[in-house]
C-alpha positions, 0 to 999 in steps of 0.5 A, spaced: 430 503 390 423 500 392 422 499 399 421 492 402 415 494 406 411 499 402 405 500 407 410 501 413 411 508 416 416 509 422 417 515 427 423 516 431 422 521 437 429 523 440 427 525 447 431 528 452 430 522 456 429 516 451 429 515 444 424 511 441 422 508 434 415 506 432 414 502 426 406 502 424 401 500 418 395 505 417 389 503 414 382 506 414 380 507 421 386 502 424 393 503 426 397 497 427 404 497 431 409 493 427 415 494 432 417 499 437 424 500 440 426 504 446 432 506 449 434 510 455 439 515 452 439 521 457 441 526 452 438 532 457 442 530 462 448 531 458 447 539 457 452 542 461 452 549 464 454 552 458 448 549 454 453 544 450 451 537 449 457 533 452 461 528 448 459 522 452 451 524 451 452 525 444 455 518 443 450 515 447 445 518 442 449 516 436 450 509 438 442 508 439 441 511 432 446 506 429 441 501 432 435 504 429 438 505 423 439 497 422 432 496 424 430 501 418 434 497 413 430 496 407 425 503 408 425 509 403 427 515 406 420 518 405 417 512 410 421 515 416 421 521 420 425 523 425 424 529 430 428 532 436 425 535 442 427 540 448 434 538 449 436 539 441 432 546 442 436 548 447 443 545 445 448 551 443 452 545 439 446 542 436 448 543 429 454 539 430 451 533 433 445 533 428 450 532 422 453 526 426 446 524 427 444 524 420 450 521 418 449 515 422 441 514 422 441 516 414 435 520 415 434 528 416 432 530 423 427 535 424 428 539 431 421 541 432 418 547 436 415 546 443 408 548 440 409 543 434 411 537 439 404 539 443 400 539 436 403 532 434 402 529 441 395 531 441 394 528 434 397 521 436 392 521 442 386 523 438 387 518 433 388 512 438 383 514 443 378 518 440 373 522 443 368 528 442 369 531 449 373 537 451 380 534 453 386 536 456 392 532 454 399 532 458 406 530 456 411 530 461 418 529 458 425 530 460 426 537 459 419 540 457 412 539 459 406 540 453 399 541 455 394 541 450 386 543 450 382 539 444 376 536 442 375 531 437 382 531 432 382 538 433 387 542 438 384 548 440 390 550 444 397 547 445 403 550 449 410 547 451 413 549 458 421 548 459 420 544 465 421 536 465 422 530 469 430 530 468 431 537 468 427 538 475 431 531 478 438 534 476 436 540 480 433 538 486 435 531 487 442 531 484 445 528 490 440 522 490 437 524 496 429 524 497 427 530 502 421 534 504 425 540 502 427 538 495 420 536 493 417 542 496 422 546 492 421 542 486 414 543 486 415 551 487 419 551 481 414 547 477 409 551 479 412 558 477 414 555 470 406 553 469 403 559 472 401 562 466 397 556 464 392 556 470 387 560 466 387 558 459 387 550 462 383 551 468 378 545 469 372 549 466 375 548 459 375 540 459 372 534 461 377 529 461 384 529 463 389 524 459 397 523 461 401 521 454 407 517 454 413 518 459 412 520 466 405 519 466 405 512 463 411 510 469 407 513 474 400 509 472 404 503 472 407 504 479 400 505 482 397 499 478 402 494 480 402 497 487 395 496 488 393 503 489 389 505 483 387 501 477 392 505 473 389 512 474 393 518 477 390 521 482 392 526 488 392 521 493 396 516 489 401 522 487 402 523 495 403 516 496 408 515 491 412 521 494 411 518 501 414 512 498 420 516 496 421 519 502 421 513 506 426 510 502 430 516 503 435 515 497 434 513 489 438 507 490 434 504 495 427 506 492 424 499 490 417 499 488 413 494 484 412 497 476 418 502 477 423 500 471 430 501 472 430 507 467 425 511 471 428 511 478 433 517 477 428 521 474 421 519 478 422 524 483 422 530 478 416 527 474 412 526 481 413 533 483 410 536 476 404 531 476 403 533 483 403 541 481 399 539 475 394 536 479 393 541 485 394 547 481 389 545 475 384 541 479 386 534 476 382 529 480 383 524 475 389 523 470 388 517 465 394 514 461 393 516 454 394 510 448 397 515 443 404 519 444 408 524 440 411 518 436 404 516 433 402 523 432 409 523 427 406 517 423 399 520 422 402 527 420 407 523 415 402 519 412 398 526 411 404 529 408 405 523 403 398 523 401 398 531 400 404 530 396 401 524 392 395 528 390 399 534 389 403 531 383 396 529 380 394 536 381 389 535 386 389 538 393 391 534 399 391 536 406 398 538 409 398 542 416 403 546 413 399 548 407 394 551 412 399 554 416 402 558 410 395 560 409 394 562 416 400 566 416 398 570 410 392 572 413 395 574 420 401 578 416 396 581 411 400 578 405 397 580 398 396 573 397 394 574 390 401 577 388 404 571 393 401 566 389 402 569 382 410 569 384 409 562 386 406 560 379 412 563 376 417 560 380 414 553 380 414 554 372 421 556 372 423 551 377 420 545 373 424 547 367 430 548 371 430 542 375 425 537 372 428 531 377 426 536 383 423 532 389 416 534 391 418 537 398 423 542 394 417 544 390 413 545 396 418 549 399 419 554 394 412 555 393 411 556 401 417 561 400 413 565 395 407 565 399 410 568 405 416 572 401 412 579 403 410 577 410 415 582 413 411 588 409 407 588 415 413 591 419 416 595 414 417 596 407 424 598 407 428 591 407 422 587 408 426 581 406 430 581 412 423 582 416 420 576 412 426 572 414 426 573 421 419 572 422 418 566 418 424 563 422 422 564 428 414 564 428 410 558 431 408 555 425 404 548 425 407 542 421 413 545 420 420 543 424 425 549 426 430 546 421 425 547 415 423 554 417 430 556 417 431 553 410 425 557 408 427 563 412 434 563 408 430 562 401 426 569 403 432 572 405 435 571 398 429 574 394 432 581 393 439 585 394 446 582 394 447 574 394 453 574 399 448 574 405 446 567 403 453 565 400 454 559 404 447 556 403 448 557 395 454 552 395 448 547 395 445 547 388 438 545 390 438 551 394 441 555 389 436 553 384 430 555 388 433 562 390 434 563 382 427 561 381 424 566 387 428 572 385 426 571 377 419 570 379 419 576 383 422 580 377 417 578 372 411 579 377 414 586 379 408 590 376 403 586 380 399 585 375 397 578 371 403 575 367 404 569 363 407 564 367 410 560 361 414 566 358 420 565 361 424 558 360 430 557 365 435 551 364 440 549 368 447 545 366 452 545 372 453 552 375 450 555 369 443 558 368 440 560 362 434 564 361 430 564 355 425 568 352 422 571 345 424 577 342 417 579 342 416 578 349 423 582 351 421 588 346 414 589 350 417 588 357 423 593 357 422 594 365 423 587 366 429 586 361 432 592 365 431 588 372 433 581 369 440 584 366 441 587 373 440 580 376 445 577 371 450 582 374 448 580 381 449 572 380 456 574 376 458 577 383 456 571 387 461 566 383 457 560 385 452 560 379 452 564 373 446 567 369 445 568 362 439 571 358 438 568 351 433 571 346 430 565 342 
């Protein structure tokens, strides 16, 4: 299938308060918005006390995604990237919701970490509002607040805090009343969550402060429409907003120019966070930013697609995930020579076994190879389990939480019995990646130079055949011993069989 809109890229931001779809077109030095859809879903308000999304909240999200799917007809899967943030980071039943959501949307949905969300927010702001001045970027979402220090296009520090306009409004203004006591309590709660950021995000680290999307945009519009400021957010302007809330007394009586209906129920929590940020971090002027998470997702997707294209042509491309892998190798003192040796063999095996593999399947296998020994920094014993745990939980720029889990499952399967990943082995693509990783590790067990083409792997349904020459087998008896043990391991799995075939 060929896309009807080959130059378009689309991002879906599944936030705690709103879902957004943005379609854009990139050209050198220019970004053009093609379309933008936003719906107030209040997914975060649907988290019950047990941390479960209610059916009503899920249905609101699914209905919205259905409309987004209609708008995206004619687009290929690679042109669209959907990300989910704090509510789905928290929800205990997120996997059940994601299965339904991905079926409705027709796209994979990535749950991204707080720091990854912050990095992508900064990417959107830095591209659409360029500056070389050190800057602080703030994004107050429904259930989290991101703070990023950066210069130019480089984020220097990115953090996410579990306090947002929806969660704070539900806790302190749930009865619909505005009181001084409720605002004070909300500010104390916000301050407690943000207190650890006081030193790293202090005023000496930045020259300008920008507020991205959501709450900052709503308050900026309110101040401008009311003639209080030109759209800049100031401590005096925030005090005026809070005073108007107190004068109204109730949410349903609050009527201010520029205040949209979908913001009314969560404005008090957002104001409490903004005022806490202004007073605690010395922000005298917070300007609304032109970029946001959704644009950052589009720019990041564009980099990924270019990296995949150059990768197919044998050239290096810029993908933040590649840089993260190299950084994790350094941080966890991975023997990178051995790691990339294993990656070379695994890639050759995978190319012969799965010639129709997708670029991302090939790259995920190489990343798993590159990091399969990171757990050795903790302990050599059962290092595959340590590697899997660290890889599944570390903050890794560019990766979604779901992608890190897939890599962790691959790394966990690198040695020992296969029962621990038996459910995942039902997926033929995953089983092929696991087999290639395990065979590559066996071939490279001596940790010396190898011929990456000495072994040839063929897959036909659920039967795999590993080919090699008699001469090679005779000169590598220890490797053959390990390969025969590997045949037995797959025999026990009852999901994919492996046979050795001298030629």
